[in-house]
Structure formats: structure tokens, C-alpha cells
PAZAKOL-489264 format. One record per residue (C-alpha): chain; residue in three letters; x, y, z. Coordinates in Angstrom, 1 decimal, decimal comma, padded with zeros to 4 digits, m for minus. Layout:
chaine=A	residu=ALA	u=X	v=Y	w=Z $
...
END
This chain:
chaine=A	residu=MET	u=m035,1	v=019,9	w=m022,0 $
chaine=A	residu=LEU	u=m035,3	v=016,2	w=m023,0 $
chaine=A	residu=ARG	u=m034,7	v=013,0	w=m020,8 $
chaine=A	residu=SER	u=m033,4	v=011,4	w=m023,8 $
chaine=A	residu=LEU	u=m030,5	v=014,0	w=m024,4 $
chaine=A	residu=PHE	u=m029,3	v=013,0	w=m020,7 $
chaine=A	residu=ALA	u=m030,3	v=009,2	w=m020,8 $
chaine=A	residu=GLY	u=m027,9	v=009,1	w=m024,1 $
chaine=A	residu=ILE	u=m024,8	v=011,0	w=m022,3 $
chaine=A	residu=SER	u=m025,0	v=008,4	w=m019,1 $
chaine=A	residu=GLY	u=m024,9	v=005,8	w=m021,6 $
chaine=A	residu=LEU	u=m021,8	v=007,1	w=m023,3 $
chaine=A	residu=ARG	u=m020,2	v=007,8	w=m019,7 $
chaine=A	residu=VAL	u=m020,8	v=003,8	w=m018,9 $
chaine=A	residu=ASN	u=m019,7	v=002,6	w=m022,3 $
chaine=A	residu=GLN	u=m016,6	v=004,6	w=m021,9 $
chaine=A	residu=VAL	u=m015,9	v=003,0	w=m018,3 $
chaine=A	residu=MET	u=m016,4	v=m000,5	w=m020,6 $
chaine=A	residu=LEU	u=m013,9	v=000,4	w=m022,9 $
chaine=A	residu=ASP	u=m011,4	v=001,6	w=m020,2 $
chaine=A	residu=VAL	u=m011,4	v=m001,7	w=m018,1 $
chaine=A	residu=THR	u=m011,4	v=m004,0	w=m021,5 $
chaine=A	residu=GLY	u=m008,8	v=m002,2	w=m022,8 $
chaine=A	residu=ASN	u=m006,9	v=m002,4	w=m019,5 $
chaine=A	residu=ASN	u=m007,6	v=m006,4	w=m019,7 $
chaine=A	residu=ILE	u=m006,7	v=m006,8	w=m022,9 $
chaine=A	residu=ALA	u=m003,3	v=m005,0	w=m022,0 $
chaine=A	residu=ASN	u=m002,5	v=m007,1	w=m019,0 $
chaine=A	residu=ALA	u=m003,0	v=m010,7	w=m021,2 $
chaine=A	residu=ASN	u=000,6	v=m011,7	w=m020,5 $
chaine=A	residu=THR	u=001,0	v=m010,0	w=m017,1 $
chaine=A	residu=VAL	u=002,0	v=m012,6	w=m014,4 $
chaine=A	residu=GLY	u=m000,8	v=m013,3	w=m011,7 $
chaine=A	residu=PHE	u=m003,5	v=m010,3	w=m013,6 $
chaine=A	residu=LYS	u=m006,9	v=m010,9	w=m012,8 $
chaine=A	residu=SER	u=m009,3	v=m009,6	w=m015,3 $
chaine=A	residu=SER	u=m012,4	v=m007,6	w=m014,0 $
chaine=A	residu=SER	u=m015,8	v=m006,8	w=m015,7 $
chaine=A	residu=THR	u=m018,2	v=m003,9	w=m015,4 $
chaine=A	residu=VAL	u=m021,7	v=m004,3	w=m014,3 $
chaine=A	residu=PHE	u=m024,3	v=m001,6	w=m015,3 $
chaine=A	residu=SER	u=m027,8	v=m000,5	w=m013,4 $
chaine=A	residu=ASP	u=m030,5	v=001,8	w=m014,7 $
chaine=A	residu=THR	u=m031,0	v=005,1	w=m012,5 $
chaine=A	residu=LEU	u=m034,1	v=006,3	w=m010,6 $
chaine=A	residu=SER	u=m037,3	v=006,4	w=m013,1 $
chaine=A	residu=GLN	u=m039,4	v=009,1	w=m013,0 $
chaine=A	residu=MET	u=m043,1	v=008,8	w=m011,8 $
chaine=A	residu=LEU	u=m045,6	v=009,8	w=m014,0 $
chaine=A	residu=THR	u=m048,4	v=007,9	w=m012,8 $
chaine=A	residu=SER	u=m048,5	v=006,4	w=m009,5 $
chaine=A	residu=GLY	u=m049,9	v=002,9	w=m009,4 $
chaine=A	residu=SER	u=m052,9	v=002,1	w=m008,0 $
chaine=A	residu=GLY	u=m055,2	v=m001,5	w=m006,5 $
chaine=A	residu=PRO	u=m058,2	v=m002,5	w=m007,8 $
chaine=A	residu=ASN	u=m061,6	v=m001,3	w=m006,3 $
chaine=A	residu=ALA	u=m064,6	v=m004,2	w=m006,4 $
chaine=A	residu=GLY	u=m066,9	v=m001,5	w=m005,0 $
chaine=A	residu=ALA	u=m066,4	v=000,8	w=m008,4 $
chaine=A	residu=ALA	u=m066,1	v=m001,7	w=m010,8 $
chaine=A	residu=ARG	u=m062,4	v=m000,6	w=m011,6 $
chaine=A	residu=GLY	u=m059,2	v=m002,9	w=m011,8 $
chaine=A	residu=GLY	u=m055,9	v=m001,7	w=m011,0 $
chaine=A	residu=SER	u=m053,7	v=000,2	w=m012,9 $
chaine=A	residu=ASN	u=m049,9	v=m000,3	w=m013,2 $
chaine=A	residu=PRO	u=m047,3	v=002,8	w=m012,6 $
chaine=A	residu=ILE	u=m046,0	v=004,9	w=m015,3 $
chaine=A	residu=GLN	u=m042,5	v=005,5	w=m015,1 $
chaine=A	residu=VAL	u=m039,9	v=006,7	w=m017,7 $
chaine=A	residu=GLY	u=m036,0	v=005,7	w=m016,8 $
chaine=A	residu=LEU	u=m033,5	v=008,2	w=m016,5 $
chaine=A	residu=GLY	u=m030,0	v=006,3	w=m017,7 $
chaine=A	residu=VAL	u=m027,8	v=004,4	w=m017,0 $
chaine=A	residu=GLN	u=m024,9	v=004,4	w=m014,5 $
chaine=A	residu=LEU	u=m021,9	v=001,6	w=m013,6 $
chaine=A	residu=ALA	u=m023,2	v=m000,4	w=m010,5 $
chaine=A	residu=ALA	u=m019,8	v=m002,2	w=m010,0 $
chaine=A	residu=THR	u=m016,5	v=m003,7	w=m011,9 $
chaine=A	residu=ASN	u=m015,4	v=m007,5	w=m010,7 $
chaine=A	residu=THR	u=m012,8	v=m008,6	w=m010,4 $
chaine=A	residu=ASN	u=m012,5	v=m012,5	w=m011,7 $
chaine=A	residu=PHE	u=m009,9	v=m014,5	w=m009,1 $
chaine=A	residu=ASN	u=m010,6	v=m017,7	w=m011,5 $
chaine=A	residu=GLN	u=m007,3	v=m019,4	w=m012,0 $
chaine=A	residu=GLY	u=m005,1	v=m018,4	w=m014,7 $
chaine=A	residu=SER	u=m002,5	v=m020,9	w=m016,9 $
chaine=A	residu=ASN	u=000,6	v=m022,6	w=m015,3 $
chaine=A	residu=GLN	u=003,7	v=m021,2	w=m017,3 $
chaine=A	residu=THR	u=007,1	v=m023,6	w=m016,1 $
chaine=A	residu=THR	u=010,1	v=m021,2	w=m016,2 $
chaine=A	residu=GLY	u=012,1	v=m023,8	w=m014,2 $
chaine=A	residu=ARG	u=013,2	v=m021,1	w=m011,6 $
chaine=A	residu=SER	u=013,3	v=m022,7	w=m008,2 $
chaine=A	residu=THR	u=012,2	v=m019,5	w=m006,7 $
chaine=A	residu=ASP	u=008,9	v=m019,1	w=m009,0 $
chaine=A	residu=LEU	u=005,7	v=m019,9	w=m007,2 $
chaine=A	residu=MET	u=002,4	v=m020,3	w=m008,2 $
chaine=A	residu=LEU	u=m000,8	v=m021,3	w=m006,2 $
chaine=A	residu=GLN	u=m002,8	v=m023,9	w=m007,8 $
chaine=A	residu=GLY	u=m006,1	v=m023,3	w=m006,0 $
chaine=A	residu=ASP	u=m007,3	v=m020,2	w=m003,8 $
chaine=A	residu=GLY	u=m004,9	v=m017,8	w=m001,7 $
chaine=A	residu=MET	u=m002,7	v=m015,3	w=m002,1 $
chaine=A	residu=PHE	u=001,1	v=m015,0	w=m001,2 $
chaine=A	residu=VAL	u=001,9	v=m012,0	w=001,2 $
chaine=A	residu=VAL	u=004,3	v=m009,2	w=000,6 $
chaine=A	residu=GLN	u=005,7	v=m006,5	w=002,7 $
chaine=A	residu=LYS	u=006,5	v=m003,0	w=001,0 $
chaine=A	residu=GLY	u=007,9	v=m000,6	w=003,7 $
chaine=A	residu=ASN	u=005,0	v=m000,6	w=006,1 $
chaine=A	residu=ASP	u=002,2	v=m001,8	w=003,9 $
chaine=A	residu=THR	u=001,1	v=m005,3	w=003,6 $
chaine=A	residu=VAL	u=m000,1	v=m006,2	w=m000,3 $
chaine=A	residu=TYR	u=m001,7	v=m009,8	w=m001,4 $
chaine=A	residu=THR	u=m000,9	v=m011,0	w=m004,9 $
chaine=A	residu=ARG	u=m001,1	v=m013,8	w=m007,1 $
chaine=A	residu=ALA	u=002,2	v=m013,4	w=m008,9 $
chaine=A	residu=GLY	u=005,0	v=m015,4	w=m007,6 $
chaine=A	residu=ALA	u=007,7	v=m014,3	w=m009,8 $
chaine=A	residu=PHE	u=010,2	v=m014,0	w=m007,0 $
chaine=A	residu=SER	u=014,1	v=m014,1	w=m006,4 $
chaine=A	residu=TRP	u=016,7	v=m013,4	w=m003,9 $
chaine=A	residu=ASP	u=017,5	v=m009,9	w=m003,3 $
chaine=A	residu=GLU	u=021,7	v=m009,3	w=m002,4 $
chaine=A	residu=ASP	u=021,1	v=m010,4	w=001,5 $
chaine=A	residu=LYS	u=019,1	v=m013,4	w=000,4 $
chaine=A	residu=ASN	u=015,8	v=m012,5	w=001,2 $
chaine=A	residu=LEU	u=012,7	v=m013,5	w=m000,8 $
chaine=A	residu=VAL	u=011,3	v=m010,4	w=m002,7 $
chaine=A	residu=ALA	u=008,8	v=m009,7	w=m005,0 $
chaine=A	residu=PRO	u=010,1	v=m008,0	w=m008,5 $
chaine=A	residu=GLY	u=009,0	v=m004,8	w=m006,8 $
chaine=A	residu=GLY	u=011,4	v=m005,0	w=m004,1 $
chaine=A	residu=GLY	u=008,8	v=m006,2	w=m001,8 $
chaine=A	residu=LEU	u=009,6	v=m008,8	w=001,0 $
chaine=A	residu=VAL	u=007,8	v=m012,2	w=000,8 $
chaine=A	residu=GLN	u=006,4	v=m013,4	w=004,2 $
chaine=A	residu=GLY	u=006,3	v=m016,7	w=005,7 $
chaine=A	residu=PHE	u=006,2	v=m018,4	w=008,9 $
chaine=A	residu=GLU	u=009,6	v=m019,2	w=010,2 $
chaine=A	residu=TYR	u=011,1	v=m022,0	w=012,2 $
chaine=A	residu=ASP	u=013,4	v=m022,7	w=015,1 $
chaine=A	residu=SER	u=016,0	v=m024,1	w=015,3 $
chaine=A	residu=THR	u=014,4	v=m027,8	w=016,4 $
chaine=A	residu=GLY	u=012,4	v=m027,5	w=013,2 $
chaine=A	residu=THR	u=009,0	v=m026,6	w=015,0 $
chaine=A	residu=ILE	u=006,8	v=m024,0	w=013,2 $
chaine=A	residu=THR	u=006,3	v=m020,6	w=015,1 $
chaine=A	residu=THR	u=003,4	v=m017,9	w=014,8 $
chaine=A	residu=THR	u=006,1	v=m015,5	w=014,0 $
chaine=A	residu=VAL	u=005,3	v=m014,2	w=010,6 $
chaine=A	residu=GLY	u=008,0	v=m012,2	w=008,9 $
chaine=A	residu=LYS	u=010,7	v=m012,5	w=005,6 $
chaine=A	residu=ILE	u=012,1	v=m015,5	w=004,2 $
chaine=A	residu=THR	u=015,6	v=m015,3	w=004,6 $
chaine=A	residu=LEU	u=018,0	v=m018,0	w=003,0 $
chaine=A	residu=PRO	u=020,8	v=m018,8	w=005,3 $
chaine=A	residu=GLN	u=024,4	v=m019,0	w=003,8 $
chaine=A	residu=ASP	u=025,7	v=m021,9	w=006,7 $
chaine=A	residu=ASP	u=023,9	v=m024,0	w=009,3 $
chaine=A	residu=GLY	u=024,8	v=m021,4	w=012,3 $
chaine=A	residu=LEU	u=027,2	v=m024,2	w=013,9 $
chaine=A	residu=THR	u=030,7	v=m024,5	w=015,0 $
chaine=A	residu=PRO	u=032,3	v=m024,9	w=012,5 $
chaine=A	residu=ALA	u=029,8	v=m024,1	w=010,2 $
chaine=A	residu=HIS	u=028,9	v=m026,0	w=007,2 $
chaine=A	residu=ALA	u=027,9	v=m024,2	w=003,8 $
chaine=A	residu=LEU	u=024,9	v=m023,7	w=002,1 $
chaine=A	residu=LYS	u=024,9	v=m026,4	w=m000,9 $
chaine=A	residu=SER	u=021,4	v=m026,4	w=m001,9 $
chaine=A	residu=TYR	u=017,7	v=m025,5	w=m001,0 $
chaine=A	residu=GLU	u=014,2	v=m026,3	w=m002,4 $
chaine=A	residu=ILE	u=010,8	v=m024,9	w=m001,4 $
chaine=A	residu=GLY	u=008,5	v=m027,6	w=m001,6 $
chaine=A	residu=ALA	u=004,6	v=m028,0	w=m002,4 $
chaine=A	residu=ASP	u=003,9	v=m027,4	w=001,5 $
chaine=A	residu=GLY	u=005,9	v=m023,6	w=000,6 $
chaine=A	residu=LYS	u=008,5	v=m025,2	w=003,4 $
chaine=A	residu=LEU	u=012,0	v=m024,1	w=001,9 $
chaine=A	residu=THR	u=014,2	v=m026,4	w=002,9 $
chaine=A	residu=ALA	u=017,8	v=m025,9	w=003,3 $
chaine=A	residu=THR	u=020,8	v=m028,3	w=002,6 $
chaine=A	residu=PHE	u=024,4	v=m028,1	w=003,7 $
chaine=A	residu=ASP	u=027,5	v=m029,2	w=002,8 $
chaine=A	residu=ASP	u=027,4	v=m032,2	w=005,6 $
chaine=A	residu=ASP	u=024,3	v=m033,3	w=004,0 $
chaine=A	residu=SER	u=022,6	v=m032,4	w=006,7 $
chaine=A	residu=SER	u=019,4	v=m030,0	w=006,0 $
chaine=A	residu=ARG	u=016,5	v=m028,4	w=008,2 $
chaine=A	residu=VAL	u=013,6	v=m026,5	w=007,1 $
chaine=A	residu=ILE	u=013,9	v=m022,6	w=007,4 $
chaine=A	residu=ALA	u=010,7	v=m021,0	w=006,6 $
chaine=A	residu=GLN	u=007,1	v=m021,9	w=005,1 $
chaine=A	residu=VAL	u=005,6	v=m019,1	w=002,7 $
chaine=A	residu=ALA	u=002,4	v=m017,8	w=004,1 $
chaine=A	residu=ILE	u=m000,7	v=m018,0	w=002,1 $
chaine=A	residu=ALA	u=m003,6	v=m015,4	w=003,3 $
chaine=A	residu=ASP	u=m006,9	v=m016,6	w=002,2 $
chaine=A	residu=PHE	u=m010,2	v=m013,8	w=002,4 $
chaine=A	residu=GLN	u=m013,9	v=m014,1	w=003,1 $
chaine=A	residu=ASN	u=m014,8	v=m012,2	w=000,0 $
chaine=A	residu=PRO	u=m011,4	v=m011,6	w=m002,5 $
chaine=A	residu=MET	u=m014,0	v=m009,7	w=m005,0 $
chaine=A	residu=GLY	u=m013,8	v=m007,0	w=m001,7 $
chaine=A	residu=LEU	u=m009,8	v=m006,5	w=m002,4 $
chaine=A	residu=GLU	u=m008,5	v=m003,3	w=m003,0 $
chaine=A	residu=LYS	u=m006,5	v=m003,1	w=m006,5 $
chaine=A	residu=VAL	u=m003,2	v=m001,2	w=m005,5 $
chaine=A	residu=GLY	u=m000,9	v=m001,6	w=m008,5 $
chaine=A	residu=GLY	u=002,0	v=m004,2	w=m009,5 $
chaine=A	residu=THR	u=m000,8	v=m007,2	w=m009,7 $
chaine=A	residu=SER	u=m000,9	v=m006,4	w=m006,1 $
chaine=A	residu=PHE	u=m004,1	v=m006,1	w=m003,8 $
chaine=A	residu=ARG	u=m004,8	v=m004,4	w=m000,3 $
chaine=A	residu=ALA	u=m007,4	v=m005,6	w=002,1 $
chaine=A	residu=ALA	u=m010,4	v=m003,3	w=002,5 $
chaine=A	residu=ALA	u=m013,5	v=m003,2	w=004,2 $
chaine=A	residu=ASN	u=m015,6	v=m005,9	w=002,3 $
chaine=A	residu=SER	u=m013,0	v=m008,0	w=002,0 $
chaine=A	residu=GLY	u=m012,4	v=m009,2	w=005,3 $
chaine=A	residu=ALA	u=m008,9	v=m009,5	w=007,2 $
chaine=A	residu=ALA	u=m006,2	v=m011,6	w=005,8 $
chaine=A	residu=VAL	u=m006,4	v=m015,1	w=007,4 $
chaine=A	residu=LEU	u=m003,1	v=m016,4	w=007,4 $
chaine=A	residu=GLY	u=m002,0	v=m020,1	w=006,6 $
chaine=A	residu=VAL	u=000,0	v=m022,0	w=004,7 $
chaine=A	residu=ALA	u=m000,5	v=m023,9	w=001,6 $
chaine=A	residu=GLY	u=m003,0	v=m026,7	w=001,6 $
chaine=A	residu=GLU	u=m004,2	v=m025,6	w=004,3 $
chaine=A	residu=GLY	u=m008,4	v=m025,4	w=004,5 $
chaine=A	residu=SER	u=m009,3	v=m023,5	w=000,9 $
chaine=A	residu=ARG	u=m005,6	v=m022,5	w=000,4 $
chaine=A	residu=GLY	u=m003,8	v=m024,2	w=m002,9 $
chaine=A	residu=GLU	u=m001,1	v=m025,9	w=m003,5 $
chaine=A	residu=LEU	u=002,1	v=m024,6	w=m004,8 $
chaine=A	residu=VAL	u=004,2	v=m025,2	w=m007,5 $
chaine=A	residu=ALA	u=007,4	v=m024,4	w=m007,8 $
chaine=A	residu=GLY	u=009,3	v=m023,4	w=m010,9 $
chaine=A	residu=SER	u=006,1	v=m022,1	w=m012,4 $
chaine=A	residu=VAL	u=004,4	v=m019,1	w=m012,6 $
chaine=A	residu=GLU	u=000,2	v=m018,0	w=m012,7 $
chaine=A	residu=MET	u=m000,2	v=m016,4	w=m016,4 $
chaine=A	residu=SER	u=m003,1	v=m013,9	w=m016,6 $
chaine=A	residu=ASN	u=m006,6	v=m015,0	w=m016,6 $
chaine=A	residu=VAL	u=m008,0	v=m012,9	w=m019,2 $
chaine=A	residu=ASP	u=m009,9	v=m014,5	w=m022,1 $
chaine=A	residu=LEU	u=m008,9	v=m012,4	w=m025,3 $
chaine=A	residu=ALA	u=m012,1	v=m013,6	w=m027,3 $
chaine=A	residu=ALA	u=m014,5	v=m012,6	w=m024,9 $
chaine=A	residu=GLU	u=m012,5	v=m009,3	w=m024,4 $
chaine=A	residu=PHE	u=m012,6	v=m008,5	w=m027,9 $
chaine=A	residu=THR	u=m016,3	v=m009,2	w=m027,7 $
chaine=A	residu=ASN	u=m016,8	v=m007,1	w=m025,0 $
chaine=A	residu=LEU	u=m014,8	v=m004,2	w=m026,7 $
chaine=A	residu=ILE	u=m017,5	v=m004,9	w=m029,9 $
chaine=A	residu=LEU	u=m020,3	v=m004,4	w=m027,3 $
chaine=A	residu=ALA	u=m018,6	v=m001,2	w=m026,0 $
chaine=A	residu=GLN	u=m018,5	v=000,3	w=m028,9 $
chaine=A	residu=ARG	u=m021,7	v=m000,5	w=m030,6 $
chaine=A	residu=GLY	u=m023,3	v=000,7	w=m027,1 $
chaine=A	residu=PHE	u=m021,5	v=003,8	w=m027,3 $
chaine=A	residu=GLN	u=m022,7	v=004,2	w=m031,2 $
chaine=A	residu=ALA	u=m026,0	v=003,8	w=m029,9 $
chaine=A	residu=SER	u=m025,9	v=006,4	w=m027,3 $
chaine=A	residu=SER	u=m024,4	v=008,9	w=m029,4 $
chaine=A	residu=ARG	u=m027,3	v=008,6	w=m032,2 $
chaine=A	residu=VAL	u=m030,0	v=009,0	w=m029,3 $
chaine=A	residu=ILE	u=m028,2	v=012,3	w=m028,4 $
chaine=A	residu=THR	u=m028,2	v=013,5	w=m032,1 $
chaine=A	residu=THR	u=m031,6	v=012,2	w=m032,3 $
chaine=A	residu=SER	u=m032,6	v=014,2	w=m029,3 $
chaine=A	residu=ASP	u=m030,7	v=017,0	w=m030,8 $
chaine=A	residu=GLN	u=m032,9	v=017,1	w=m033,9 $
chaine=A	residu=VAL	u=m035,9	v=017,1	w=m031,8 $
chaine=A	residu=LEU	u=m035,0	v=020,2	w=m030,4 $
chaine=A	residu=GLU	u=m033,6	v=022,2	w=m033,4 $
chaine=A	residu=GLU	u=m037,4	v=021,0	w=m035,3 $
chaine=A	residu=LEU	u=m039,1	v=022,7	w=m031,8 $
chaine=A	residu=VAL	u=m037,1	v=025,7	w=m032,0 $
chaine=A	residu=ASN	u=m037,6	v=025,9	w=m035,8 $
chaine=A	residu=ILE	u=m041,6	v=025,4	w=m035,4 $
chaine=A	residu=LYS	u=m042,1	v=029,3	w=m035,5 $
chaine=A	residu=ARG	u=m039,5	v=030,6	w=m038,6 $
END
């Protein structure tokens, strides 16, 4: 059977994957915190027809190169683009955007996930939550205003916990991620600080849906810290990070995938015509 027939089939498969990835990018062009992906192709094994040989001075003969025929193409990787998305101002005090590296930490049941989508809100119990109901994680502060190493849910208090109690008047989340509560006696204290995770290899993270990622074998373990610490970016309150999809590039990729698919189809058609001629040699 013709090698070109199977090479054409492999071309159909990988270009279909490129179409799938590009279509997903375009569909999420307006998804908060979405990171686009791209496909990387590589050739498959090549069949050795004649191996190479070195020059032989005694026989007055030069060297020869190997003769190999490729057997098609395969998908090598789908790379996630973690470049910064644009800033969209919302004016909501619980909306947070990371200007720089790092990811928010969200607890979903027994699973810890990481996201760049900072469209958060308060639930009925005044816990800071992500759209799917996951609890946004942060470092706790004790009554003396000292940060602890304990990471847990961020809860907005209704009063200062003193006797007599003073009700909550307002709150603010600063560029360092600190949640500062102000009470009706005009006193204030830091309640918690938003935790920011950093990874040695963010591209090794596993996508789990909901614009979230999970630590995987090649991403390294999450290193928790706060905004502005190390390579972690600063927080921008009242804004969210939009998708980093470049529509112009994606529509160009659509054309490339379409033409690649058509070319691979033509290889299959031509191979079929050759086989037809071979079958019809004896009429």
C-alpha cells in the first residue's frame, strides 16, 4: 500500500486538531482569564531505504547520505500562552486582576485549582468565592495584625469581634492583596491577604475547565506567596483580566489548518488514483 496514503491520513488528523484548538480559542475570545493554546506538529518515524556510509580513502570512494522516506506527521504538543490579557475595568471591589505572573488559588471541595479569572464575589456566608462556588484562598491575620502561615478561605467579618461589637462599615482590597475592614468606630484592621501561586513551569499545568488549572507532573508544585513577592505580579482591584486570544492570529490559523486539511485530502485522492491505475493495468 502507498505510504503517501497514510501520510495524508495523518495530515488530516493533525490539521483537524489544529482546527479544534483554534476554534476553542475563538470561542473563548471574551472569556475572563482565558489563556489561548497553539498546536505544534512534528514528523513521525522515517523509513530507512538505504543507510549512509562514510568515505573510504583506500577505495577512492566518498561517503553517501542515508535515503529515508517520511511516514507522516503527528501532534507534538499543545502549548498554552500565558501572556498577559487586557485589563477590563468593572468597578466591582471584589473583581481582582493580576498584573504580572502568578495565579489565584481556589479550593473546590477536596481539589485545589489555580486561575487567572478574578471575577470574585461574596457568598451568603461572606466568603470570597469564584463563579463556580470555589473558595478563594488567602493568608490569615491574627488579632494583632500579624500574618500567619495558615492558608484558608477569605471571610469578611460582620463586626470587629470586640465587646461591645462595632459593625463592619466598609472594606478594601489593596494592590498587595490585603483585605482591610473598617468598622463603624473608624477603626480598621487587616483580615486576610489573597494568596498567589507561582510555578516553575506554568505551561505544564493541566486544564480542568472553568478557566482553571491543576498542578501536574511537569508544572512543579505550587509555591504560595502574596502579590508583589518574588516574580508575582501586583493586584488591580475593580478590574478583571480578559482573554489573551489574538483574533487576527486565530483566523490566520484557521486558514492554515483549512489549507493543510485540503492539501492532505488531495494527497489521499492522488494516492487513490494511483492505486486505481495499478488495479486497472490488466483490463
